N, C-alpha and C positions, 0 to 999 in steps of 0.2 A: 242547157242543151249539150254543151261541150262535155260537162261532167257526166251526163248520161251516156254519151257516145264512148267516153273514156272507160266508164264502168262496163259497158257492153263489150268493148274491145278486150278488156282484161278477162271478163267472164268467158267470152267465146274462145279466146286464146287458150285459157286454161282447160276448157272442155276438150279441145283438140289435143293439147300437149299432154294431157293426162289420160288419154284413151286407153293406155296400157293398163294391165292389171296392177292393182295397188293393194297392199295389205292394210294400210291405214289412210283414212281421209281426214285432213285437218282443215278446219274453217278458220279463215284469217280476216280480221277486222283492221281497217285503216281509215284515215281521214285525209283531208286536203288533196283531193284528186288532181287539182291543178299542179301540184308538186309531185305527187306520188304515183299516179296511175301508170305512167310509163316505167317507172322504177320497179314498182311491184311486179309488173309483167316480166321484166328482165330478170329479177331475182328469182321469181317463180320458175321461169324457164331453165335457168342454170341449176337451181336446186333439184328440180324434178329429173333433170338429165343425169345428175349424179346419184339421185335417190329414187329410182323407179318404183320402189315399194311404197312410196308416200305420194299421195295425191293432195294437191292444194285446191281448196275452193275459196276464192276471195269474194267476200260479201260486197254489196254495193257500198261505196265509201260514204262516210259522213262528211258534211261540208267543212267542218273544222274540228279541232281537238275538243273544244267545249261541247259541241253537239254530239261528238262521238262518245264521250264519257257518259253523257246523259242517256244516250241510246243504250249503252252497255248496262247502266243501272236498271233501265226498264227491262232489258233482256234477262237480267239476273232474276228479277221478280217472276218473269215468265218461264224461268229455267231454260232459256234458249241462248245462253252465252256462247260465243265462238271459242275455239280452242286456244288461240293466241290473238293478241291485239297490239297494234302500234298506237301508242298514246303520246301526247305531249309530255315533255320531261317534267312539267309542273302538274300533270293530271293523274299519273299513275298512283300517286298517294291516295287519291280518292277511292280507288278500288282496293288498295291495301287496307285502308281504314275500314272498309266494309267487309274485310276478310275474304275478298274475292281473288286477289292475286296470290299465286302459289309462290312460296318461298323457294328460291333457286339454289341456296347453298348446298343442299344435298346432291344436286346435279353437278355443281361446280367441283365439289370435292377438294382436292389439294389446291390451295390458293396460289402457291408458287407456280405450279404447273399451268394453272389457268392464266396467270399473269404472263407466262412465257408465250402464250398464244396471242398476245397483243392486248390483253385486258389489264391495263395498269390500274393501280389503286385509285388514281385520280379519275379515270374513266369509270371504274366500277362505282365510285361514290355517287355518280349521277343517278344510280338506281338503288341506292341503299337508304334504309331508315333504321336508326338505332342499331347499327351494326349488322343488319341482316339484308341480304340481297333479294329484291323483289322484281327488279327490272334490269335489262341490259340495254345501254344506250345504242341506238342505231344510226343516229345522225346528230350533228352539232352545228350550231350557228350562233353568231353574236351580232349585235347591232353595228352596222357599218354606214359609211357615207358614200353614196353614189353621186358622181359629179358629171355635169355636162360642160366640158372644157370650153366650148364655143360660147355659151352664155356667160361663163365666167370672164372670158376675154372681152366680150362686149361691155361687161360691167367694170372693166379695169382690173380684173383679177387674173390669176393664173394658177396652174397646178403647183408650180414650184414655190409660189408664195401663199399657198392655201393655209389659212389660219389654223393653228393647233390649240386654240382656246375658244371657248364659246363666245366671248366678247367679239372677237374678230369674225367668227362665223356669222353672228347676227348682223354685223355691219355689212359683210359681203352679201348676205342673203337679201338685205334691204336694197342694196344697189342693183342686184339682179331683178328684184321685184319691181324696181322703178323703170325697167326697160320698156314696159308697155302693159296695157290692160290685160293682154292675153298671156302674160308671162308671170309665173309665180317663182319666188325666190327660194323657198325651202318648204319641206313637208316632213313631219314625223307623226306617226299615229298616236292618238289619245288612247293608249292601250297599256295595260298593266306591265307587260314584258318590256315595252319601250321605256316606260317610266322607271322600272327597276334598273334598266341599263343606265339611264341618266343618273339615278340615285347612286348606283355603283360607281359611276365616273367621279362623283363627289365623295366617294368613300363610305357611303351609307349602306344600310341593309333594311329590308322591309320588316323583319322581325328579329328579336334577339335570339340567341343560340338555342335556348330551350323552348322557344315558341310560345311562352305564356303571354307575350305582349307584342304589339306592333311598334316599330321604331321609325316608320317613314315620315313622321311628323317632327323628327329632330332636325337639326340644322341642315344636313345634307338633303333631306327630303324637301325642306322648304326651298333650298337653292334649286333643286330639280323642278319644283313646281313653278318657281319664278322664271326659270328658263323657258318653260312652255308659255308662260304669260308674255315674256319678251318676244318670243318668236311670233306670237300673234300680234302684239301691239306694234313692235318695231320693224318686223320683217314681213308683216302682212300674211302670215301663214293662215291657211284656210283649214276647215275641218271636214273636207271631203274624205271618202273612204280610201282604203288601200288600193282597190282596183282602179279608181279614178286617178290616184297618184301615179301608179305605174303607167297608165295610159298617157298622162300628161308628160311624164319624164320621157317615155318612148317617142312622143310626138315632138320633143324638143322645146316644150313650153314650161318645164320645171327645171330649175338650175341645180338644186341640191336636194337629193332624195335620200332620207335617212331611214333605213329599214334593214331587215334581216339579210345576212349574207347568203341565206338559202335561196334568195331570189336571183342570184347573180346570172345564172344561165338564162332565165326568162327575161331579165332586164336587158342583157346584151342582145338577145334575139329580137326583142321588141324594138330596140333602137335601130336595128338593121345597120344600114350604111349611112344613116343621117348624121351621126357623130360617134366618136369613140368613147364609150362608157369607161369611166375610171373609178375604181373602188379605192377608197382611202379608209384608214382605221378611224374609229370613233375617238373623239376628243377625250383625253384624260385630264380631268379638272382638279383632282385632289393634289395637294402639295406632296403628301406622303403616298407615293405610288404603291406602297405595300398594302394600302387599305383598299385599293381599287379592285373591283371585280365587275365583269360583265356577265349577267345571267346567261347560261347556255340554253338557247332555244333548241328545238329539234325534237327528236322522238326517241322513245324507248319501247322495247318489246316486253310484254308480260305474258306469262302462261296462265291460262284460266281453267283449262281442263283438269279434272280430278281423276280421269281414267288412266291407269298406269301405262297401258300400251300407247295411248295417245301422248302421254307425257314424254315418253322416250322419243317418239317421233318429233314432238314439238321442240324438245331440247336440241335435236339435230338441226331443225330448221332455224331456231334462234341463233345457234352457233354459226350457221352458214350466213345468215342475213347480216350478222354483226361481225363476222370474221373478215379477213382481208379480201376475199372474193366479193362478198356483198358490199363491203365498204368501197371498193373500187367502182362498182356499179353506181353507188349512191353519189360519189364525188364526181364522176364523169357526166352524170345526167342531172345534177342539181348544183346549187351553190354551197351545199353543206360540207362541213369539214368531216373527215373520217373519225370514227370513234374506236379504231383499232390501231394500236401502235405499229404493228408489223407493216401496215400499208404505207406508213410514213418512213420507216427505217429501211425497208427494202425497196430500192429504186426501180426494181423490175415491175412494180405495180403502178406507180404514179410518177416516176421520175420524168418521163417525157411529157406527161400532162402538165406538171408544174413548170417545166421549161417553156411551154407554149402559153401558159396562163398566169401572168403576173398578178392579175386581180385575185385569182384563187389563192396564190401563195400569200398575198397580204392578208386576206381574210382568215386563212387557216393559221397563220402566224399569230394573229390576235387571239384566236381561240386558245392556242397553246400558252400565250402569255397571261391572259386575264380571265379565262373562263372560270365560272363558279356556278353554284346551284341556282336554278330558277325556282325561287321560293314559291311553294304552294301553300296557300292558306288552308289550315286543317279543317277537317269536318265536312259535313254535308253542305254547308253554306259557302265552301271555298270558291266555287264558280261564281256565285252571286256577289261575293266580295270583289272579285276582279271587275265585274260589271259596274259596281259602285265607283271604283277608282277611275275607270274609263270615262264614266259620265262626269265625274268631277273635273277631269282634265279638259273635257270639252268646254265646260263652264269657264275654266281658267283661261283657255285660249280665247274665248269669246268675251273676256273682260272682267270676270269675277276676281276678287282679290285672291292672289295665289296662296298666301300664308294662311289666311282665315279658312279658305276652302279646303286645303290639304289637312289642316288640323281638325276640321269638322268631319271629313270623311274618315280620318283615323279614329275619331271617337265613335263614328257609326260602325266601323269595322270591329272595334272592341266590343261594342254592344251586340252586334250580330253573331260574333264568335264567342260571346260570353267570356271575354277576357277581363281581368281586373284592371 
């Protein structure tokens, strides 16, 4: 119901805000209304104020990025694609693979001049495939640790002594879990992106560089799978969903909540004044820190329209939404890190914000230090593969042998993707 009201709010707002005459109307797709409905409205308002010749029509949002990309594939068959779309950083490749995403290099032109606008090579890499630009990152997040200091103290722990290795985290979570039947020690989702983050902490990668084979069943992947197993067996971690985890943490009954930094604003608001939410970086498990990467979650914008007049308008919108003004709106209203360097270098944008928000500073520093690509499994079966991995992680948490299960799911992935 909240998602419906959010979609109605954005739609009604845009109808009023774009009542002026417009030369071009752009349709915009997005997902995750729980995170993006308010932000989409603010970006649209600011953009149309500066660009009165362009009207934005925002479609009813998809529940999540996976559902969104499936909807877009159906709309492509029906020839009803929107003009631009916000997709998960691991999903835009699906549209590129189908020839639906428009290459953006002709619009970018001079790479040095584009970089000077805040689009660094590292940030551009999040939307590139084989040297060509198909998407522009609009938000970035990595896996972080949210902590309830009061539950930690009751379990004999503290923020100052919070463990910086998984062994210590498991032990502390077990102590929190033992505080009572209504208290849970730790939670992290049985989800591909979270697993990729744990894998990256151990220095592993889901696939090799050229993508002909999966590699998450090598030693780092086995270690990551065993971590899930130990969190279940030793720390009592349950397999409820993300919404339930956020509710438990907000209620003060979950001590260590491991999830995307993009949820920061919502997590703090949910906790209210019950306790002071503290965000800490994810554990770095590999001895060689140069091998560590945390897959960058978040979103990127792709252009889907083939109409030249709409393409010109869409490019203006993409640059605004991903430029410093759009990035400022994203950061101030979510837990996402900015994907435009200018908003970080010029303190006039977010200097005061970071001074007031130490949690955000920590989260965004981790993005800068360890961010890497969110690997997307290639081909039409890419979404189905992530579902296989998630289901296997549930089995591991609930007691299945971690090494055998992760090796089996890797074999299943190879078969499904027709890898050798």
